[in-house]
N, C-alpha and C positions, 0 to 999 in steps of 0.2 A: 637423431634418435629421440623419440618423445619421452618427456620426463614422466615417471610413474608417480601418480598422486598418492600420498600417504594418508592414512586415516581409515576409519571404520566405514563399512558399507551399511549405514543406517538410513532409514527413511521415515519422514514424519514432519510435523510442524510444531513449532513453539511460538505462541503468541506472546510477545514481549511488551512490557511497559518501558518504552525507551525513555531514559532520563534526559534532562537538560544538559547541554554542554558537550555532548558526544554526537558524532555523525552516525548515521545508520550503518555505514560500513565498519566503523570502529566497533560498534556493538556486535555486529554480525561476526566479525573475525574473532572476537573474544569468546563468544558462545560456541562458535565452531571449534575453537581450540579446547574449551572445557568439555565439549561432547566428544572430541576426537573424531569429528566427522570428516569424511573424505571430500564431500561436496556440499556446498551451502549457498544460499542466495536469499536476499530480502525481497520484499514485494511492493516497493514504492518508498523512496527515501523520505525521511523527515529531516528538516533542517536541524542543526545543533541546538538552536533556540526553541525547538518544538519538542514536546513530549507525547507519549501515548502509544496507541496500538500499532505494533510493528510485527507482522507475521514473518517468521523466519522459516525457510524451507530447507530440508536436508535430504540428500540422496535423491531418490526418484521423485520426491515431492517438489523438487525444483522445476519439474516439467509443468507445474501449475503456476509458476511465478508470473508468467505473462497474463494468465487469466485473472490473478489477483491484482496485478498492476492495472488492468483494465476495469476493475470493479468500482462500485460506488464507495465513496469515502465520507466520513463524518467528522466534523471538527467543532470545537468550542474555542472561540477567540475573543480577545479584547482589542478593540480599536481605540487607539489613543489619538484624540483629535488635536488639531492645531499645529502639527508639525509634519513635514515631509522629509523622509530620510532616504539616503542613497540606496539602501538595500530593502527598504519597505518594512523593516523590522527594527527592533530596539538596538541591534548591533551596528546599525548604519550611522553615518555622520549626518547631522542636520543640514538639509539643503535650504529649507525656508520655514518660517513660522508665520502664522496668521492668527488674529484674534478669533476665538470661538464664538460664533453667534449663539443666541439663546436657542435651546432645543428641548423638546419634551418627547414623551413616548409617541404621541400622535404625529409629530413632524418627522420623527425618525422612521416610523412605520410607513408613512407615505413615500419616503425615499426608498425603503427596502422593496416596495412593490415593483420598482423598476429593475430589480436585480434577481427576480425569480423566473424560473423557466430557462429558455434558451437565451444566452447572452454572448456578446463578443468581448473577449479579453485581449489586452496587450500584456504578455508576460513581462515580469520585471527583468531589468537588465542583469541583475544578479540572479541568474537561473542557469540550469544546466543545458538549456536548449542551445543548439549549435548553429552558428552562422559561418558558412564556408569552411566547415570542418572544425571550428573552434568554439568552445563553450562561451556563451555570452558573459558569464561572470569573469572569465579570463580577459576578455576585451575590456570589460568595465574596470577591472583593476589596473589596466594599462591606460585608462583615461580615454579609450576609444568610444565615441558615441555613435549610435545608429538610430535611424528613424524607424523605431520598432513598429509604429502604427502602419507602416507600409510593408514591413518585412515579415512580421510575426503574429499578426492578428489570428485568433482562433476562436471557434465557437465551443462553448461548454454549457452544461446544463446544471442549473442550481435547482435541485429537487425540492429543497425546503430551506428557508432562511428565516430563523426565528429570533426575535428580540428577547433576550433574557433579562437584561437590566440596563439602566442608564445611570450615570453619575455625573450630572451636569457640573457639579462643583469642581470636579477634577478633569472633566472633558473625556470621559470614558464611556464606551458602549460595549456590552457583552452580547455576542451573537452565537447562535448554533447554526451550522451550515451542513447540509447533506448535498453532495455534489458528484458530478461525473468525473472520470479520470481527466487529468490534465488541467484541473482547476487550480489557479494560484490564489490562495487566500490572501496573500499580500496585495495582489492586484485588486481583488475584490474590496478589501478594506480601504485601499487608496482611492478607488473609484467612489465608494460610499462617502469617504471624507471629502472628496471634491464636490459631491452633491450637497453635503452639509454646508460647504463654502469655506472650509479652512484646511482641507487636507487631513490625512491620518496615516498612521503606521500601526503595524501589529506589535503590541507589547506583550501579548501572551498567545500561544497557540498550542492546543492539545487535541490530538486525534483520538476520537472515541469509537470509531468504526472503520474497518477496512474490509470490504466485501462482507462475508458472512461472520466475520470475527468482531467481537466487541470487548469492552473493558472487563466484562464479567468473566472472560476466559483468559485474561493475560496474567503472566507471571512477572513479578517485579525484577528488574535487572539486578538489583543488589542481592536479592535472594539467591540468584544463580552464582553471583560472585562469592557469596558466603560459603557455597559448597566447596570451593577450592581450599578453604581453610578447614572446614568441618569434615571433609572427606579427602585427606591428602593421598590416600591410596586411589590411584587413577581408576582401577576397575570398579571400585565401590562407587566413586563419583559418577562414572558412566552408567552404572546400574540405576542410580537414583534419577539421573537426568533422563534416561530412556523411558522411565515411567511417566515423565512429563510430556513426552512427544504425543501429539494428537495424530490420528490416522490421516493419511493424505487425502482421503475422500471427504474429510471435513471442509476442504476448500471449495467443494462443489456440492453442497447438500441438496440443492434443488434439481440436480440432473437426474434423469430417469435411470434407475438401476436395472441392468440387464444381466441375467445369469446364464452362463454358457456351460456346455459340457466340457469334459476334459479334452476331447478331440478338437472341439471348436477353440478352446483356449490355446492349444498348441499352435493352431493355425494363426490366431491373432498375434501371438508372441513372435511369429515369423513374418508378420506384416501382411498376412493373407486375408482376403475378404471372406466373409461368412454369410450365407443366406439365413434370414430369420423370418419369423412370423410377426415381428413387431412392426407397427406402423412407422411412417416417416417421423423421425426424431433427430434434430440436428446435433444434439449433444447428449451422450449417454455414458454412465459409468459401466465399466466392464468387470464382472465378477465371474470366477470359474468355480464350479462345484467340484470339490475334491473329496476323497475319503476322510480328510481331516477338517472339512468345513469349506466355506466359500472363501476365495482368495481374490483380492483386488488386483487387477492386472493392467489397468489403464483406462483410457477413454476413447470414444469413437463417435461416428455419425451413422445414422441409418437412412439410406436413400429411399426414394418413393417406390422402388421396386423390391424393397425388403432386403437390400444388401447392407451388411454391417461393415463399415470401413474403419479400421483402427487408425487413430490419429496420434496418440501418445501411449506407448506401452512401457511397462516397467521391466526391470531386470529380475524376473521371477522364474524360479525353477519349479515346474509342475511335475507331479508323478506321471509316469507313463500309463 
């Protein structure tokens, strides 16, 4: 017998400022509990040592989790030169140290030119990628070494790589990175450090963009925790937090908006195709006109013959 999930059927997105020291899942589970949500998911994990933009999806909005996982991300990071660490970040053990050669903005900029556009990366051993069904970080913790260069190379796109600051006296470089899904900033920093000639690790990582969401939209994690104390009555806390939820369609602001009749809406919610006059469009938002206004019901594709195919539909009750 399947276990019945407890919680409220709410739908929407909260863009959170994930703090340092907590995993993305720890943060998600806490906010899910505070909201009393039945269903929740995040849209791309941040390491505990990283902070920044973490969109959390609730209810039907979780149907867009993969879209956000696949979206462009933006980061600000500090590369600490002269050391290579097991995990590629400040939490790892020092593997080797090398003297830091003299560098300036010109020499670093010349190196960065090689890391823009389509590049090949070797993901760090301390990552969630799986080898023969087991996460790499699990193998790494057991001392099992793999030749990642032959097993796990991948191509990613660095849309922009900007030098923000250098501090030669302490061997640090600040960078801003806008990249495709699957990019490992730790690997990028390690590779840049190797080009400098001394290795490097990530001493600070902050995500400032996840798909369409930026820092301007996020809510501080502590602010949400404070609601537990300031609103001990659960129903009152839920009401306050519900006001913070962004509409699910905010996850796909650039998708074409298609408005349907009630009859067409009922067909879509039952997984049926609908003929439209709209031209070929691979990704569209689906809204239904009702007596009480337009209602968002999901997303779909329009084929070259004008057939609308529902792809992800919400649990929505429409009037007859």
